C-alpha positions, 0 to 999 in steps of 0.5 A: 380257548380261541374262538371265531364268530360270524356276524350277519345283519338282518331285520328284526323280524328275521333275527330269531330264525337266523339265530335258531339256524345258527344254533342248528349249525352247531354255534356254541352261542348266539347273541343279538345286538343292535346293528344301528345303535338304537336302544330298546328299553323296558320289555314287557314280562316274558317279552324278547325285544329285537332292534329294527336292524339286528346283528346276529352273532354265532360263536364257534370254536376257532378250528370249526369250518364255517364254510358250510354255515356260510353256504347254508346261510347264503342259500336262504331266500332272505339273502337271495339278493345279497348276503353280507357277513363278517368273520372275527377271530377272538383272541384266546384270553383269560376273559375274567382276568381281562375284565378285572384288569379294566375295572378300576376304583371310581370316585363319586363326589368328595368322599365316596369310592367304589373299589374292586376288592382286588385293587388297593383303595386310592384314598384309605381315609375315604369312604371305600365300598368294596364291590365285586360285580356279579350277575346283578346290575350295579357297578357304578359305571352306568350313568343311572348308578353314578347319578345316585352315588353322587347324590348320596355322597352329598348328603348327611345320612347319619341315623337315616332309615332307607329303602332301596327299590331294585337293589341289584348288586346292593351298591346304593344300599352298601354305599348309604350304610358306609356313609352313615345310614342306620338301616336299609331295606333292599327289594329286588325281583331277582333272587340273584340280586339279593344274593349279590347284595348280601355278599357285597354287604358282608364284604363291607361289614354292613350286612347286619344293617341290610334286610333283603326282600323279594317284592312278595315279602317286602315289609311295610315301613315309613323311611327317611329316604327311598332310592329307586334306580330302576326304569320308567315303566316300573317307577310309574306302575309302583308309584303308590308303593314307592310313595307310601314308603317315604315319610313326610319330609323324606326324600325320594331319589329316582333314576333309570329314567331317560330325558324323554320320560321325565314328564310322565314319571313326574306326573305320577308323583307330583301330588306327593312330592316337590321335585328339585331341578332335574340332573342329567348325565348323557340321556339319563336323569336323576329326580329328587323329590321331598314328600309333602303329604301323607 
């Protein structure tokens, strides 16, 4: 089905009101994006953050007459001085198929490939993880995930017990198991993530070695490696829980951290871990530490 969309740039304080008005004016969907490419990170629970300058987008059927929508918006006091908007026609495509065409096998390190199930593995002799991304975070395309995958590829994981905090799609847990890990405990606050992790583990025939939990049911354990690809705020808030999972001499790998956040995260963990040199990819970093006390 073909679509059209109207885009309006506003200040953050006005964005929700404009979005609500577009919904009243029969928009099929309303979304908010950053109009100045300024990222906002880590909203508080239940909080909706908007950018300092926000683009409000209303989606309509291609045959919908937008003249009334434009007239209504232009009459608002907010746009008394000027009303700038843009209209886009969206090509009628099978969007799911279009997305599948653009998701390619990706190599991380020397041995590890992440491959969508509908494509042949480039190297059948490599460690190939079949991944069908769904609603949960984690395809390998984001720098935080690729930083962790490259580290995993460089390690000897045979007979290692692992905890994966914020397991998302299960990409790190499944990759670790395919690389020889003994068992993985996956923990995530999102039930959808646990379903995605379970499905991806089954697709890779490692589901018998992966146990999945919501935080309120997570078990106690002492493991060789803790993976935590989340964000700086939960990494700081959960530092005691995460630390307690890692045995003396074990490793902690953290990502989801911006360069500007490194010192505040390290300060929470430095009493218990010796950290290696920070590794960066763009504005994101990976921290690797070895547990020195218990």
